[in-house]
C-alpha positions as CSV (number, residue, x, y, z in Angstrom):
1,M,0.0,0.0,0.0
2,A,1.3,3.4,-0.9
3,D,2.6,5.7,1.9
4,L,0.1,8.5,1.7
5,T,2.0,10.5,4.3
6,D,4.6,11.3,1.6
7,E,3.4,14.5,-0.2
8,A,4.6,13.4,-3.7
9,T,3.0,10.0,-3.4
10,Y,-0.2,11.5,-2.0
11,D,-0.4,13.8,-5.0
12,R,0.0,10.9,-7.5
13,V,-2.7,8.8,-5.8
14,R,-5.0,11.8,-5.5
15,L,-4.6,12.8,-9.2
16,G,-5.2,9.1,-10.1
17,R,-8.4,9.1,-8.3
18,R,-9.5,12.3,-9.9
19,A,-9.1,10.8,-13.3
20,F,-12.2,8.7,-12.5
21,L,-14.3,11.9,-12.6
22,S,-13.9,13.8,-15.9
23,L,-15.4,17.3,-16.0
24,T,-16.0,19.3,-19.1
25,A,-16.5,23.1,-19.3
26,L,-18.8,22.8,-22.3
27,T,-21.4,20.7,-20.7
28,A,-20.7,21.3,-17.0
29,A,-21.6,17.6,-16.5
30,S,-19.8,14.9,-14.6
31,V,-19.4,11.3,-15.8
32,P,-18.5,9.1,-12.8
33,L,-17.7,5.4,-13.3
34,W,-20.0,3.7,-10.9
35,T,-19.3,0.5,-9.1
36,P,-21.9,-2.0,-7.8
37,G,-23.5,-1.0,-4.6
38,T,-22.8,2.7,-5.0
39,A,-25.5,4.7,-3.1
40,V,-27.2,7.6,-4.9
41,A,-29.0,10.3,-3.0
42,D,-32.8,10.4,-3.6
43,T,-32.7,14.1,-4.3
44,G,-29.9,13.9,-6.8
45,P,-26.2,14.6,-6.6
46,I,-24.9,16.0,-3.3
47,V,-22.4,18.1,-5.1
48,K,-22.1,19.1,-8.7
49,P,-19.8,21.3,-10.9
50,L,-20.9,24.8,-11.5
51,P,-20.8,26.7,-14.8
52,E,-18.0,29.3,-15.3
53,D,-20.2,32.3,-15.0
54,T,-21.3,31.3,-11.5
55,F,-18.2,32.6,-9.8
56,I,-15.8,35.5,-9.6
57,V,-12.7,33.5,-8.9
58,H,-9.7,34.9,-7.0
59,G,-6.6,32.7,-7.0
60,T,-6.5,28.9,-6.8
61,N,-6.2,26.3,-4.0
62,A,-2.7,26.6,-2.5
63,E,-2.0,22.9,-3.3
64,T,-3.4,22.9,-6.8
65,R,-0.9,22.0,-9.6
66,W,-2.9,23.1,-12.6
67,E,-0.1,22.0,-15.0
68,A,-0.5,18.4,-13.8
69,L,-4.3,18.6,-14.3
70,A,-4.3,20.1,-17.7
71,D,-4.3,16.8,-19.7
72,I,-6.9,14.8,-17.7
73,G,-10.0,16.9,-18.4
74,N,-9.8,19.3,-15.5
75,L,-10.5,22.9,-16.6
76,V,-10.5,26.2,-14.7
77,P,-12.8,27.3,-13.3
78,A,-15.8,25.2,-14.4
79,D,-14.6,22.0,-12.7
80,R,-14.6,23.4,-9.3
81,F,-17.0,22.2,-6.7
82,F,-18.6,24.6,-4.2
83,V,-19.0,23.5,-0.6
84,R,-21.8,25.6,0.8
85,N,-21.5,25.1,4.6
86,H,-17.8,25.4,5.2
87,T,-16.8,28.4,7.3
88,G,-17.9,31.4,5.3
89,T,-21.0,33.4,4.4
90,P,-22.1,33.4,0.8
91,R,-22.8,36.9,-0.5
92,L,-24.2,38.3,-3.7
93,S,-22.4,41.0,-5.6
94,A,-24.7,44.0,-6.1
95,D,-23.0,44.7,-9.4
96,T,-23.0,41.3,-11.1
97,W,-25.3,39.2,-8.9
98,R,-22.5,36.6,-8.8
99,L,-22.0,34.6,-5.6
100,R,-18.9,35.4,-3.6
101,L,-17.7,33.5,-0.5
102,F,-16.0,35.3,2.3
103,G,-14.5,32.8,4.7
104,T,-12.7,32.9,8.0
105,G,-9.4,31.9,6.6
106,L,-6.7,29.4,7.4
107,R,-6.9,28.1,10.9
108,G,-9.7,30.6,11.6
109,T,-7.7,33.7,10.8
110,P,-10.1,36.4,9.5
111,T,-9.7,37.2,5.8
112,A,-11.7,38.4,2.8
113,D,-11.5,36.3,-0.4
114,N,-8.4,34.4,0.6
115,P,-7.9,31.2,-1.4
116,S,-7.0,29.3,1.7
117,S,-10.5,29.9,3.1
118,I,-12.3,28.6,0.0
119,K,-12.5,24.9,-0.6
120,W,-13.2,22.8,-3.8
121,L,-14.2,19.2,-3.6
122,G,-12.4,17.0,-6.1
123,S,-13.5,13.6,-4.8
124,T,-15.1,11.9,-1.9
125,E,-13.8,8.7,-0.3
126,V,-15.7,6.7,2.3
127,S,-13.5,4.5,4.5
128,G,-14.0,2.2,7.4
129,T,-10.5,3.0,8.7
130,P,-8.6,6.3,9.4
131,L,-7.2,8.0,6.3
132,F,-3.8,9.6,6.4
133,S,-2.2,12.3,4.3
134,P,0.6,14.8,4.7
135,W,-1.9,17.3,6.1
136,N,-2.8,15.3,9.2
137,T,0.6,13.5,9.8
138,R,3.3,15.9,8.8
139,F,1.6,19.3,8.5
140,Y,-0.8,21.1,10.8
141,R,0.6,19.2,13.8
142,F,2.7,20.5,16.7
143,F,6.2,18.9,16.9
144,G,8.9,19.8,19.5
145,P,10.3,18.9,22.9
146,D,6.9,19.6,24.6
147,Y,4.9,17.4,22.3
148,P,4.6,13.6,21.8
149,A,6.8,12.0,19.1
150,E,3.8,11.7,16.7
151,G,2.9,15.3,17.3
152,E,-0.3,17.0,18.3
153,L,-3.1,18.3,16.1
154,V,-3.2,22.0,15.6
155,G,-6.3,23.3,17.3
156,E,-8.2,26.6,17.3
157,Q,-6.7,30.0,16.5
158,N,-5.0,31.7,19.5
159,T,-5.2,35.4,20.5
160,K,-3.4,37.8,18.2
161,S,-3.1,41.5,17.4
162,A,-1.9,43.6,14.5
163,F,-1.4,47.3,13.8
164,E,-2.9,49.0,10.8
165,L,0.3,50.9,10.3
166,P,3.2,50.3,7.9
167,C,6.1,48.4,9.5
168,Q,9.1,50.7,9.6
169,G,6.8,53.5,8.8
170,T,7.5,57.2,9.5
171,L,5.4,59.5,11.8
172,A,5.8,63.2,12.4
173,A,7.1,64.4,15.7
174,G,5.3,67.0,17.8
175,R,1.7,65.8,17.2
176,V,-0.8,63.2,18.4
177,H,-1.2,60.1,16.2
178,Q,-4.1,57.7,16.4
179,L,-2.7,54.2,16.2
180,H,-5.2,51.7,14.8
181,G,-5.2,47.9,14.9
182,R,-7.2,44.7,15.0
183,S,-7.2,41.8,17.5
184,W,-8.9,38.4,17.2
185,S,-9.2,35.0,18.9
186,G,-10.5,31.6,17.9
187,A,-11.8,30.9,21.4
188,G,-14.1,33.9,21.8
189,G,-14.5,37.7,21.5
190,I,-11.8,40.2,22.5
191,R,-12.3,41.6,26.1
192,K,-9.5,44.2,26.0
193,V,-6.5,45.4,24.1
194,E,-3.5,47.2,25.6
195,V,-0.8,49.1,23.7
196,S,2.7,50.0,24.7
197,A,5.1,52.4,22.9
198,D,8.1,52.0,25.2
199,G,9.0,48.3,24.8
200,G,6.4,47.0,27.3
201,R,7.3,49.0,30.3
202,A,4.0,50.9,30.4
203,W,0.6,49.8,28.8
204,R,-2.5,51.8,28.0
205,R,-6.0,50.5,27.3
206,A,-7.1,50.9,23.6
207,T,-10.6,52.0,22.7
208,P,-12.6,49.3,21.0
209,H,-14.7,50.0,17.9
210,G,-17.5,47.9,16.5
211,N,-19.3,44.9,18.0
212,G,-16.3,42.8,18.9
213,R,-17.1,39.9,16.7
214,G,-14.5,38.6,14.4
215,W,-11.7,41.1,14.1
216,Q,-12.0,43.6,17.0
217,R,-11.0,47.1,15.8
218,W,-9.3,49.4,18.2
219,S,-7.4,52.7,18.4
220,V,-5.2,54.5,20.9
221,P,-3.8,58.1,20.8
222,W,0.0,58.4,20.9
223,R,2.2,61.5,21.1
224,P,5.9,60.5,20.7
225,A,8.2,62.1,23.2
226,G,10.5,63.2,20.3
227,P,12.3,62.0,17.2
228,G,13.7,58.5,17.2
229,S,12.9,54.9,16.8
230,Y,9.9,53.4,18.7
231,P,8.6,49.9,19.1
232,P,4.8,50.0,19.6
233,R,3.3,46.7,20.5
234,A,-0.2,45.5,21.3
235,R,-1.5,42.6,23.4
236,A,-5.1,41.4,23.5
237,T,-7.1,39.4,26.1
238,D,-10.1,37.4,24.9
239,T,-13.3,36.5,26.7
240,T,-11.8,33.3,28.0
241,G,-9.0,35.2,29.8
242,A,-6.3,34.2,27.3
243,T,-3.7,37.0,26.9
244,Q,-1.0,37.2,24.3
245,P,2.3,36.0,25.9
246,A,5.6,37.6,25.8
247,V,7.1,34.4,24.3
248,A,5.2,31.9,22.1
249,P,5.3,28.2,23.0
250,Y,7.9,26.6,20.7
251,N,7.0,24.1,17.9
252,T,9.2,23.2,15.0
253,Q,6.7,24.4,12.3
254,G,6.0,27.7,14.0
255,Y,2.2,27.2,14.0
256,L,-0.1,29.6,15.9
257,F,2.5,32.2,16.8
258,G,0.7,34.6,19.0
259,A,3.3,36.3,21.1
260,V,3.5,40.1,21.5
261,V,5.8,41.6,18.9
262,D,7.3,45.0,18.2
263,H,5.9,47.1,15.3
264,P,8.9,49.5,14.7
265,V,8.3,53.0,13.5
266,T,10.5,56.1,13.1
267,V,9.5,59.5,14.3
268,T,11.1,62.5,12.5
């Protein structure tokens, strides 16, 4: 049996299985090769390919190798499958009446129209035993001295913050600046955000904006003491009490980094 935890082997097996389902852009129809005993839903196909004019497509799946699919009847974008109840909310464009999907992103990170938050179903396999692939054995697992040898599955998104300010940006001296940013957590809403402009010696509470769901917008006024380099940093606490740490727990893949970090700016 092939070792499906090897990425190259997994790709070959996956593409071989996909050859059983040939999709055409002209008819938008699928021609599966059925085997005895295959169950068919009473209400028709559970999923089906959608015609090209159904979607406004931004990007492709991060793992997709379109050059490998070009000769086996897979076309872009009419062979994509749309999974309705994933993590996002379908919305209609007021200009074109086309359906767009805004998902919550990779590992729950908020995003708008990010390819990693939109999924296409190429095939479905029913198995009586666990299925293994690189994505649940080698990737998306915590490895390191604090984890078992087989690793530990990556869980929900942790608490994070980011400034809406260019890194290494320049601000004018002698005036008050409104620093803006966003904080979010996979475990709940954001209870508070604190900002420091002196390397973490003193912290001030930021003012929240909006309803606190998803990304929590916030702002804080700041008047630099004078020209020079400054390291503003933000830390958030969610409704479960989880606060961004000074140092993130180590894992070899660097997953779910949520430590407080400097956002350097120059005041002139």
